[in-house]
C-alpha positions as CSV (number, residue, x, y, z in Angstrom):
1,M,58.1,13.0,4.8
2,T,60.8,14.7,2.8
3,V,61.0,18.3,1.6
4,L,62.0,18.7,-2.0
5,D,63.8,21.8,-3.3
6,A,63.2,23.0,-6.8
7,F,66.4,21.2,-8.1
8,A,65.1,17.8,-7.0
9,V,62.0,18.2,-9.1
10,I,63.9,19.7,-12.0
11,A,66.3,16.8,-12.0
12,F,63.4,14.4,-12.0
13,L,61.7,16.1,-14.9
14,R,64.9,16.6,-16.9
15,D,66.1,13.0,-16.4
16,E,69.3,14.2,-14.6
17,P,71.5,12.0,-12.3
18,A,69.2,12.6,-9.3
19,R,66.1,11.3,-11.2
20,D,66.2,7.8,-9.7
21,D,66.6,9.1,-6.1
22,V,63.7,11.5,-6.5
23,E,61.6,8.9,-8.2
24,K,62.2,6.6,-5.2
25,L,61.0,9.4,-2.9
26,L,57.9,10.0,-5.0
27,R,57.0,6.3,-5.2
28,S,57.7,5.6,-1.6
29,D,54.9,5.4,1.1
30,D,56.6,8.5,2.6
31,T,55.0,11.6,1.3
32,C,57.0,14.5,-0.1
33,R,56.3,18.2,0.3
34,M,57.4,21.4,-1.4
35,S,57.0,25.1,-0.7
36,T,55.0,27.0,-3.2
37,I,57.9,29.4,-3.3
38,N,60.0,26.6,-4.8
39,V,57.2,25.8,-7.2
40,A,57.5,29.3,-8.5
41,E,61.3,28.8,-8.8
42,L,60.6,25.5,-10.7
43,V,58.4,27.2,-13.2
44,N,60.9,30.0,-13.7
45,V,63.8,27.7,-14.3
46,L,62.0,25.2,-16.5
47,H,60.5,27.9,-18.7
48,R,63.5,30.4,-18.9
49,S,66.4,28.0,-19.1
50,S,64.9,24.9,-20.6
51,K,62.2,26.6,-22.7
52,V,59.5,24.2,-21.5
53,D,56.0,25.5,-22.4
54,L,54.1,26.9,-19.4
55,D,51.1,24.7,-20.0
56,V,53.4,21.6,-20.0
57,I,54.9,22.8,-16.7
58,D,51.4,23.3,-15.2
59,R,50.5,19.7,-16.2
60,Q,53.7,18.3,-14.7
61,I,53.0,20.1,-11.4
62,Q,49.4,18.7,-11.4
63,I,50.8,15.2,-11.9
64,L,53.1,15.7,-9.0
65,E,50.2,16.8,-6.9
66,L,48.1,13.9,-7.9
67,S,51.0,11.6,-7.1
68,G,50.9,12.8,-3.5
69,V,53.3,15.7,-3.3
70,I,52.0,18.3,-0.9
71,F,52.5,21.9,-2.0
72,E,52.5,24.3,1.0
73,A,52.2,28.1,1.1
74,P,54.6,29.5,3.6
75,S,53.3,30.6,7.0
76,T,54.6,33.8,8.6
77,E,56.8,31.5,10.8
78,I,58.4,29.9,7.8
79,G,58.9,33.3,6.1
80,L,60.6,34.7,9.2
81,L,62.9,31.7,9.4
82,A,63.7,31.8,5.7
83,G,64.7,35.5,6.0
84,R,66.8,34.8,9.0
85,L,68.6,31.9,7.4
86,R,69.5,34.0,4.4
87,A,70.5,37.0,6.4
88,I,72.8,34.9,8.6
89,H,74.3,32.5,6.0
90,Y,74.3,34.3,2.7
91,D,77.7,35.2,1.2
92,R,78.1,36.0,-2.4
93,N,81.4,34.2,-2.8
94,D,81.2,31.4,-0.2
95,C,77.5,30.6,0.3
96,A,75.3,32.1,-2.4
97,I,72.1,30.5,-1.1
98,S,68.9,31.8,-2.8
99,L,65.9,33.1,-0.8
100,A,63.8,30.4,-2.5
101,D,66.2,27.7,-1.1
102,C,65.9,29.3,2.3
103,F,62.1,28.7,2.1
104,A,62.7,25.0,1.4
105,L,65.0,24.8,4.3
106,A,62.7,26.7,6.6
107,L,59.9,24.3,5.7
108,A,62.2,21.3,6.4
109,I,63.4,22.7,9.8
110,T,59.9,23.6,10.9
111,T,58.4,20.2,10.0
112,Q,61.6,18.4,11.2
113,E,61.9,16.6,7.9
114,P,65.0,16.0,5.7
115,L,65.6,18.3,2.8
116,A,66.5,16.7,-0.5
117,T,68.9,18.9,-2.5
118,A,72.1,18.8,-4.6
119,D,73.0,22.4,-3.9
120,T,76.2,22.7,-1.9
121,A,75.3,26.1,-0.4
122,L,71.9,24.8,0.7
123,A,73.5,21.7,2.1
124,T,76.0,23.8,4.0
125,V,73.3,25.9,5.5
126,T,71.1,22.9,6.3
127,I,73.9,21.3,8.3
128,A,74.8,24.7,10.0
129,A,71.2,25.3,11.0
130,G,70.8,21.8,12.5
131,G,68.5,20.5,9.7
132,Q,68.5,17.0,8.2
133,L,70.1,16.7,4.7
134,M,69.3,14.2,2.0
135,G,72.0,14.8,-0.5
136,L,71.2,14.3,-4.2
137,P,73.7,14.1,-7.1
138,N,73.9,17.4,-9.1
139,S,73.7,17.6,-12.9
140,A,77.3,16.4,-13.1
141,G,76.6,13.4,-10.9
142,K,78.5,14.9,-7.9
143,M,77.0,14.9,-4.4
144,P,76.8,18.2,-2.5
145,Q,79.9,18.9,-0.3
146,P,78.8,21.0,2.6
147,R,81.4,23.5,3.7
148,L,81.5,23.5,7.5
């Protein structure tokens, strides 16, 4: 399995450079999973910055679920780990990792699965926390460059 952050799904839906990589993950026999916290982030970003209608977003998420993506509500264990990851690694200037991204990473660490992301801050924390990273190209086509 592979854990998807919100960017991965947004890139897929917006036809950005990571689309092909995410599509391969979605079509593979290997199931993908996503935290419901990141689903909330996905809805927020698509509606607020891309002006996608909320009903359209709901249908897109239903299609992802029907295609086999597992959406998981975070457990207390994952919530604690997400909070710890952000408390330890967040820095406004050097590592502005969001709390939602920390939930994606906590899910990946807990399940011992790779995290698919294009976010450099999230990639940095993934490596620092001993997680597995599956780098995706960002909107400009550049791979994340973890700062270690």
